[in-house]
C-alpha positions as CSV (number, residue, x, y, z in Angstrom):
1,M,-37.1,8.9,-21.3
2,K,-34.6,11.7,-20.6
3,T,-34.8,10.8,-16.9
4,I,-34.0,7.2,-17.6
5,G,-31.0,8.3,-19.7
6,K,-29.8,10.6,-16.9
7,L,-30.3,7.8,-14.3
8,F,-28.3,5.4,-16.5
9,K,-25.4,7.9,-16.9
10,F,-25.4,8.5,-13.2
11,L,-25.2,4.8,-12.4
12,V,-22.4,4.3,-14.9
13,V,-20.4,7.2,-13.4
14,I,-21.0,5.9,-9.9
15,T,-19.9,2.3,-10.9
16,W,-16.8,3.7,-12.7
17,L,-15.8,5.7,-9.6
18,A,-16.4,2.8,-7.3
19,G,-14.2,0.7,-9.5
20,W,-11.4,3.2,-9.3
21,F,-11.8,3.5,-5.5
22,L,-11.7,-0.3,-5.2
23,A,-8.5,-0.4,-7.3
24,A,-6.9,2.3,-5.1
25,L,-7.7,0.1,-2.1
26,A,-6.1,-3.0,-3.6
27,V,-2.7,-1.7,-4.9
28,H,0.4,0.3,-4.1
29,V,1.5,2.7,-6.9
30,V,5.2,3.0,-6.4
31,R,7.2,5.7,-8.2
32,T,10.9,5.0,-8.6
33,P,13.6,7.1,-10.5
34,G,13.1,5.0,-13.6
35,K,9.5,3.9,-13.7
36,I,6.1,3.6,-12.0
37,A,5.1,0.2,-10.7
38,I,2.0,-1.4,-9.3
39,V,2.3,-3.8,-6.3
40,P,-0.7,-5.6,-4.9
41,K,-1.5,-4.9,-1.2
42,D,-2.1,-7.7,1.3
43,R,-5.4,-6.2,2.3
44,L,-7.8,-3.4,1.2
45,N,-6.9,0.0,2.7
46,L,-5.8,3.4,1.7
47,H,-2.5,3.4,3.5
48,D,0.5,3.9,1.1
49,T,-1.6,3.8,-2.0
50,Y,0.8,6.2,-3.8
51,V,4.4,6.1,-2.7
52,D,7.3,8.1,-4.2
53,I,10.5,6.2,-3.3
54,R,12.8,8.2,-5.6
55,T,14.6,9.9,-2.7
56,W,14.4,7.0,-0.2
57,T,17.4,5.4,1.6
58,T,17.5,1.9,3.0
59,A,16.6,3.4,6.4
60,E,13.4,5.0,4.9
61,A,12.5,1.7,3.2
62,F,12.9,0.0,6.6
63,N,10.5,2.6,8.1
64,H,7.8,1.3,5.7
65,P,8.0,-2.4,6.5
66,K,4.6,-3.5,5.2
67,L,5.2,-1.8,1.8
68,T,8.8,-3.0,1.6
69,A,7.8,-6.6,2.5
70,R,5.0,-6.5,-0.2
71,V,7.5,-5.3,-2.8
72,F,9.8,-8.2,-2.0
73,Q,6.9,-10.7,-1.8
74,A,5.8,-9.6,-5.3
75,G,9.3,-10.2,-6.6
76,K,9.8,-6.6,-7.6
77,Q,13.0,-5.9,-5.6
78,D,14.3,-4.2,-8.7
79,L,12.3,-1.2,-7.5
80,F,14.8,-0.7,-4.8
81,E,17.9,-0.9,-7.1
82,H,18.5,2.9,-6.6
83,L,18.9,2.4,-2.8
84,G,22.4,0.9,-3.2
85,S,24.3,-2.2,-4.1
86,P,22.6,-5.6,-4.4
87,M,24.1,-6.5,-1.0
88,D,22.4,-3.5,0.6
89,I,19.1,-4.6,-0.9
90,A,19.6,-8.2,0.2
91,K,20.4,-7.0,3.7
92,L,17.2,-4.9,3.6
93,K,15.2,-7.9,2.6
94,M,16.7,-10.0,5.4
95,D,16.1,-7.2,7.9
96,I,12.4,-6.8,6.8
97,E,11.8,-10.6,6.9
98,N,13.3,-10.7,10.5
99,A,11.6,-7.6,11.7
100,E,8.4,-8.0,13.8
101,I,5.7,-6.0,12.0
102,V,3.4,-4.8,14.7
103,P,-0.2,-4.9,13.6
104,T,-2.2,-1.7,14.0
105,K,-4.7,-1.6,16.8
106,S,-8.2,-2.6,15.7
107,V,-11.2,-0.4,16.5
108,P,-12.8,-3.0,18.9
109,D,-9.6,-3.1,21.0
110,E,-9.6,0.7,21.3
111,I,-13.3,0.7,22.3
112,E,-12.8,-2.0,24.8
113,T,-10.0,-0.1,26.6
114,R,-12.2,2.9,27.0
115,V,-15.1,1.1,28.5
116,D,-15.1,1.4,32.3
117,V,-16.7,-1.8,33.7
118,R,-17.9,-1.4,37.3
């Protein structure tokens, strides 16, 4: 019976850890000067899971276009209020919407370019 109890505890811990890992894949945790906010990601990945934007400028926000776009899409533009005036934030939003976000290269594309077909 002790083995079943240990197995059950092990499975509970593994399930708990998998849940936290899945949560980390699905959200951005954004730290601002006044609060910590959670913004949903557009796809599951570990990129920009925790972002401290307390010292950011509008240029730095523009250098993180996917995160910045998600903040605006989620209606949480108040997270950027420390970046400047409402006009600066509106300009940032317009610049991000007009910017072409280049998708990252997928693994099959990289493999395909390395294969030498003769």
